[in-house]
N, C-alpha and C positions, 0 to 999 in steps of 0.2 A: 434546639429551640423547644419551647414549652407547648404542649398540645392543648388545643381548645376544641371542645365538642359541643355541638348544639343538638338539642332534642326538640322536635315539633311533631309529636306523635299524632297522626291522623287516622281516622277510620278508613278501611278499605271498602269500596263499594262494589256490589255485585258478587256473584258466585262463580259462574263460568268465566265471565268477562270482568276481570278485576281491574279497578281503576282507583287512583289516589291522586290527591292534589300535590303539586310541588310545595315544599315547606317554605312558603313565600316570606313569612315574617322573619324566620331564622335567617333566610337567605339575604333579606334586606339589611339586617343588622351586621351580618358577616361582611357583606359588600361595603358597607359604610366603614367598618373597622379596617378593611383592607386598604383604605386611602391613607391611613396614618402610618408614616414610616417607622415611628417608635413601635407600633403594634406589629407591623410586618417583620421587623427585625428581631422581635422578641418571641413571637408566637407562630405556631403552625396550626391552621384550621383543618381539622379532620372531616371525613365524610359525615354529613348530617344524618342523624337518626330521625326517620319520618314516619314510621309505623310503630305499632305497639309490640315491639320485639320482646320475647321472653328474657328474663334476667340473664340466663345462661348465654343467650346470643349477644346481649349487651356486653357482657364481660369478655367474650371472645374478641370483641372489637376494641374495647377500651385498652389503651396502652399508656400507663402512667399519666393520667390527665392532670393538667394544672388547674383548669377550670372547666366545669360543665354547666351549660346554660340551658334553661328550660323555658319554652314558650308555653304559657299556661292558659288554657281555655276550659270550658265546662266539660269537653269531651276527653280531656287528658290529664287534669290536674291531680287526680288520685294516683294515676299511673306515674306521673312525674314525682310525686312525694315518695312513692315506694322505691322507684329507681334511685332517686337522689339519696335516700337514707341508706340504701345498700351500697352505693358508691362511696359515701362518706365512711362507712364501716370498713370497706376494703382499702380505700385511699383517704385516710383521715386528714392529710394535708391538702387535698383537692378542694378548691373553692367551688361552692355551689351557688348559682344565681338563678332566681326566679323572676320572670316578668310576663307581661301579657294582660289580656282582658280580665282574667280572674284574680289579679293581684290588686288589692285595694290601695288607696293613696297614702296609707300610713305604714308603720313598721310592725304591725301586729303579728305578722307571720314569723318574724324573727323571735318574738317573745314565745311563740308557740312551738317552733321547730328549730331545735338546736343545730341541726345539720345544714340549715340554710345560712349562707354567709352574706348574701347581697339580695336586695330587691330593687328592681327598676320599675318606676311608676309612669303610667300613662303612655310613654313613648319608649322605643327600644334603642334606636340608633345612637344618639348622643350619650345617654347614660352608660350604655355598655362600653362604648369606646372610651369614655372618661374613666371608668373603673380599670379597664385593661391598661390604659396609658399611665395612670397614676401608680398602679402596682408595678409596672415595668420601670418607671422612673423614680420610684420612691417618693412620689408627691403626696399631697393631702387629699384624701377621699372626701373630706368635708367641702371641698371646692367643686365637686361634681354635682350639678343640680339633678333633682328627680330620682334620688336613690335613698335607700335605707341600708345601714350597716351597723356593726357593733364597734365601739371605740375600744381603746386599750384596756379600759376598766369593765368592758362587757355591757356597757349601756347602749341601748338602741338609739341611733341618731338618724333622723330623717332630714335630708337637706332641703333647701329652698325649692319651691316649684318654679319652673321656667317653661313658658309655652314654646312649643316647637314652631319655628318660624321659617325654616329653610325649605328650599325646593331642589337644591343641587345634590340629590341623593343618587348614587350610582345604582345601576340595575344589576341584580344578582344573575339574571339571565345572561346579560352581555359580558359580565366579568367571569363567566364560566363556573359560578358557584355550584350549579346543578349538573354540570357535565358528567360527573362520576355517578350520577343517579340513572342516566338514560339507558344503561344496559340492564337495569334491574327488571324483573318480570312483571311489570305493571304497565297499564296504559295511563299516562300522566295527563292530568288536567291542569291548565294554567290559571294563575291569578295575576292580575295586573292592575295598576292604578294609572289614570291620566291626571288625577288631582288627589289631594288629601285634605280632609276637613269637611265640616258640615255646618251650614248656616242656621239650621233648625235646633230647637231645644226641647225635643220631646222627652218627657220625664222617664219613659220606659227604656230609653236608649242611652248607652254610655258615651256615644259620640256627642250627644246633646250637652252632657256635663262639661265637655272640654271647652265649648263656646269658642272654638278656634276658627280663625280666618281660613277660607279655602285657598290653598296654594296649588298652582299648576306645575306639573312636570313639563319639561321641554317637549316640543313636538318631535324633535329629533329622537329623543329617548323613546317616546311612545311608538313611533313608527319602527324604530330599530327593534324594539321588543316584539312587535307584531311580525316583523321579518324573521325573528328568531323562532317564534312559534311555527311559522309557515315552513321554515327550513327543516324543523324537527318534526313536522307533521303532527302537531298537537291539535286534536280535534275540537276540544272544548276549552273555551276561555271564559272565565268569570271576571268581569270588570268590577273591581271593588270600590269604585267611586260611589259616594253616598247619593249623588244627584246627577246622573248622566243627563246631558242636554241642558245643563245649567249655563253653559257657555257656547257662544256661536261657533267656536272652533271644533266643537264636538261633531258638527256636520262634516268637517274635513276628516276627522278620525273615522267616522262612519263610512265615508266614501272610500277611505283607504282599506278598511276591513272588507268591504264589498268587493273592491277591485282585486284584493288578494284571493278571495274565495273564487271569483270568476276565473282568475288566471291560473291559480295553483291548486284549487280545491280545498284549501285550508285558510282559516279555521272552519270547521263545519258548523259550530255553534258559538255565538258571541253573546253572552248573557249580561245584562246591565240592570241597575236599579235606576229607573227614570225619576227625574225631578217631578214634583207634583204640580207645579204652577205654570210652566211654559207649555200649555196643552197643544197648541198648533205645531210647535217645533217638535214636541215629542211624537205627535202623529206622523209628521214628515219622516223623522228618522226611524221611528219604530216600524212604520209601513215598509220602509226600505229593507230593514232587517228581516221582516217576515217574508217579504216577496222574494228575497234571495236565500231563504231557508236558514238564516243565521240565528233566528230566535223563533220560539214557538208562539209566543203571545206577548202582548203588551200589558203593563201593569197600570191599573187605575185604583189606587189605594185609598181607604178611608180610615181604617183601624176601628172607628166607631161612628155611628150616625146619630149619637146622642149628644146634644149640645153641652150638657153638664159634664159628661165624660171628657169632651174636647177641652173644656176649660180646665178641668183637673189635670190633664196631661200636657197642657201647653201646645195644643195643635189646632190648626184650622183646616177645614175641608172645602172643596169646591161645592157649590150648590147642587142639590140632587137633580134639579132641572137641567143643569149643564151636563151632569153625568148622563142623564137620559139622552140628551142630544148627541153626546160623544159615543154612547153605545150604538145608537142608530147609525152614526157615521162609520164606526168601525165595522159594524155588521154589514153595511152596504158594500164595503170594500173587502168583505170576506176575511177580515183580520180578527183573529181571536184575541180577547183580552182576559185578564184575570184581575180580580179585586181582592185585596187583603183586609181582613178584620182581625182584631185581637180580642180574645175572650178573657175576662177577668179584670178589666180596667175599672178603676174606682168611679162610681157613679152609674155604672151599668146595672140594670136589673134583668131578671129572666125575660120579662115582657119586652123591655126595650131592646134587648139583644135579638130576640126572635123577630121583632118588628123591623129592626135594622137589616137583618139577613133577608127577610122577605121583601123589604123595600128595594133591595138590589135586584131581586128577581122581577119585581113589578116594573122596574125601570130598565129592564133589558139584559141584566147580567145572569143569563141562564146557564152558562157553560163552565165557569171557573171562579168559584169563591174560595179563596184559601184562608182558612180560619186557624189562627195560631194561638195556643195558650200563652198567657202573659208570663214571661220569664223574669225573675228578679236578678238583675245583674249587679255585681258588687260596686261598680263605679257609676251606675245610673242613679239619677235623683230618686227614682222609685225604690231603689234598693236601700236607701238610707233610713235609719231608725225614725227620724222625725217624720218622714213622709209616710212610713208604714203606720205610725201611731195616729197621724192626722186622719188617715182614711181607713183605719181599723183593718189593715191588710193582714191576712193570715195566709200561710203558704204550706205547701207539701214538698218535701225533699224526696225525689224519686230516682230510681236507677236511670241512668242516661243511656238511651239507645237511639242512634241516628236512623231515620227512616231510610230503607233500602240498603242499609249497611249489611255486611255479610255476617249471618248468624254464626257461621262456622270458622270465622277468622281466628287465628291463634289466640287461645284463651289464656290470658296472663293471670287469671284469678283475681283481678283487680276491678272493682265496680266503680264507675264514675257516677256522680250524682248531680242533679240539677234542681233548682228551686223554682216552683211555679206558684202564682197566686191562685188560691182555691176559695177565697172568701174575702169580701170587703164590707164596708159599712152598708152597701146597697144590695149586695148579693151574697146570701149565705151559702154554705157548702152544698146544701141540698139543691138549691137552684143552680149552682155551678155545675153539678152533675147533670141536671136536666138540660142546661144550656149546651154542655159538651155533647150530650147525646143528640140533641136537636141539630147541632152543627154537623155531626157525623152523618146523620140521616140526609140532610140537605145536600151535602157534598157527595155522598155515596149513591143516592138514588136520583137526585135531580141533576147535579152538575155532571156526574159521570153518565147520566142519560137513561138509565133503565126504568125510570118512572117519570121522566120529564114530560113526555108527550101527554101522558094521562093528566098530570097536574096542570099543564097549560090548557088542555081541553076543558077541564073542570073550571078553571079560572074564567074562561071566556064564554063557555056554553052553559055552565051551571051556576055562574056568578059566585063561585066559592074561592075566596082569596087564598093565597099560598100559605099563609100562617095557619088558617083554619084547616086547610087540606092536610098539611103535614102533621100538625098537632093531633088532629083526629086520627090519622093513620097510625101514629105512634100509640095513642090511647087504645086503639083497636088491637094492636099487637100485644100490648100488656094485658089485655082482657082475654086473649086467645093464646095462652102460653104453651098450649100443646101443638099449635100450628107452626109452620116453618118460620114465619116472620116473627112470631112471638119468641121462639127459642133463640133466633138470631139476635134480636134486640136485647133480650135478657143477657146474652153473652157480652154484647157491647156495653150494656149498663154495668155489668160486673167488672169489665176492664176499666170503665170510667171511675167506678168506686175504688178500684185498686190503685188508680193514680192518686186519689184523695188520701188513701191510707199509706201511700209510699211503697206499695207492693210491686207495682209495674209501671212501665212508661206508657207513652201514647202510641206505641207500636206493638205488634205481635207477629209471630211467624204464622204461616198458613200452609197446611199440608197440600201437596200436589203442585207447589210452585217452587221457584228457586229458593235457596236457603237464605232469604233476606227478610228483614222486618217490614211489615206493611202497616200503613195508617189505618185507623178505625174505619174511615170512610171507604178505603180500598177493600177492607175486609167485608163490609156490607155489600159493596158492588160485586165482588168476586164470588162470595157465597150465594148471592141472589142469582148471579149468572149461572153458576154451576148447578143450581137447583131451580132453574127457571120455571119448570112446570109447577112446582110447589109455590114458588113466589107469586106467579101470576094468578094461581088459584086463590091465594089469600087476597090479592089485590081485587079480584072480581068479587069475592065475598064481601070485602069492605065496601066497595062501590055500591053493591046492591043494598047493604045495610044502611048506608049513608044517604044515597040519592034515590034508591028504589030501582026496580027492574027497568031496563032500557035496552032496546035492541042495538044501541050503539056500543055497548060494552065489549062484546066479542070482537067486532071489527077494530075497535080502538086498541084493545089489548093485542090483537094479532099484529097490527101495525107497529105498536110499541116494541114488541118482541122482534119483529122482522128487521127493524132498522138498527138493531144492536149487532155489532160485528160478530161474525161467526168463525168457527175454526174450519180450516181446509176448504174455504170458499173464495175463489177469485172472481166469481160473478154471482150476483144475487138478483132475482126477479121478485118484485113485490107487486101484487095486484090488490086493489081494494075498490069497493063500491062507493067509498067516500074519498074526497080529495083532501086527505090529511096533509099531504106534502105542501100544497099551496097554502092551506090554512096555517100551518106552523111557520112556514117561511114568512108570511105576512106579519105574524105576531112578532117574530124576531127582528123584522124591519120596522117595527112600531107603526104598522098599518093594518091592524086586525080587521078581518071581515068574517061574517058567519061561515060556518062549515057548509060546503056544498055536497049534496049527494050526487056524485058523478063518478063513473067508473074510470079509474086511472091505472097506469102501469109505470113502475119504476124499474129501470135496469141499472144496476150499480156495479161498477168495475173496481175491484180491489187489486191494485198492483203490488201490494205487499201482504199477501195472506199469511196467516199463522197456522202452524201445524199441530199445536197442542195447547192445552189450558195453561201450562207453565209459560209458553211463549207469549200467549195472549196477555197474561198477567204482566210479564216483563215489558214487552214492546208496545202494547196497546194502552195498558193502564199506567204503568210507571213512566215509560219514555213518552207516550203519546197523549196523555190526558190533557195537556194544555194545547194540543192540536185538535182536540175533540175526536180522537180516533176511535172511541168506543161507538160512535154514532155514524152510520153509513150516510146519513143526509148532511153531514158536516162538509166543510170545504176540502177535507183531505181526500175525498173520494170523487170519482167521476160518476155523476148521476144523470141518466137520460129519463126525462119525464114525457109521458104521452097520454092523451085521453083516448079511451076506447069507445 
């Protein structure tokens, strides 16, 4: 029988505790092909390559391959090209097939790369099965939809597009596709689908370009996959549905997940992407996940708060007034939420971006704003030439580094690249850098908590809005470049500029932590934490320069520092002559009252203390940020409040 090999090379996460996702896309395609008797009688599927193995390791495993298929995404396409070219050189009769999100809908790659024989477009299951079946039976490749190939004269042929309409896809987990991976030295994370497709048409997303009907997988398959994860003690599952809670039956799926965790202890985390419109249903299901420890937080996404941007990208948002009500509702239930924005969308300006971020703070989202740079995907509407020209989009091609991936994982000498928007008709590259820096400051200082109390106090007691507060603080830092905060923000600005120039990614390593990549916001928090005395000295200097001398500054800064998680502390006692705790609690519940001068005492119990800066970075900032674990007054800790 002829040997078939799949490559879906993924990053390894972590340093000491190494984890990797199951190669789900490759597994789905293999499982689908295994249904065809022509294919199973002609081919043998070998063990999937799922990490970035060095070439010498690849060739130790390859044995006379008939076809090698590569699942291509931004994190592996250059690796795939290098490996494919090397395989073709050693095995010139081997067929090479490329598919996945990084493959455009035409045959251009066949014109560019002679070592590639087939491209599959949009979907993987039916095109791959069609190619293998036709090669085995001697049929006509031109009859297979959604592929590109060369005919007998060497001309590139792209066959007709045919939408994927089926739902009866076999599960790679249940068919045993991944069984030979389970003994490998990794902690595996699961990917699963309960449905496939997306009803939305956002221009930045390649799902939107498909405009496909959402199809449901059978409930029997969904529950059987969950049972498989439980039986194999898979701790983390990411549900790849575009809009979880779009269907009523998702409540049944949620209940089944909860019951499995209660009965067996697995999965420990079940992460989803919630639909944006069924808000009460999302609250019901998301609350259940959070209460049972299956999810850290719930998503309330906007992408932008600018009406022109929303029109340009084909998206609608919930009203900001409704968002404020939702934030109050979630905060009263002690449920953490996070809100997503995208930087670099056409129509956004520096001012509108900063206003949008600070509007979220103003309306109750103090704890988790996740701001992502706008990536140009080859199959998204925004990635098309006409769209780029219409909105004067310019981009930077930068080295790809996945946040929290292992810096020291085997270096194949192959650099991946990704393309991000860095300029549009409404935001030039200079303002893009300013916006990225502002985003990093908000996330690192406010959301992670090391300056949040000070900012909230100034908003309500000094009538200084959040945008003025943080823009003024950044300006102060750049005027005091010999101070700690000035040096730190100059470093972050240099990294932002490096992105624009294509020199570095949006992450960087940090001495004294695990050998993983950290986001710019995490760098700001961790460096400020590590040099807290210098950081708070700069904050006090800025406060006095901006607002004047005030006896409140010292107790406020003492409280701000005291509520940030400490190393080697299982219990913390905080005393203050001001009732900051009640003041901030009322603000977060959308019921602000003036600060009272009243002696109070907080006793905080930390059931999961950390013993080192490295552990704090990993477990509190990386693992725990969406549970607000950097802040002792969050819901993660036991807080006893008393008046003295």
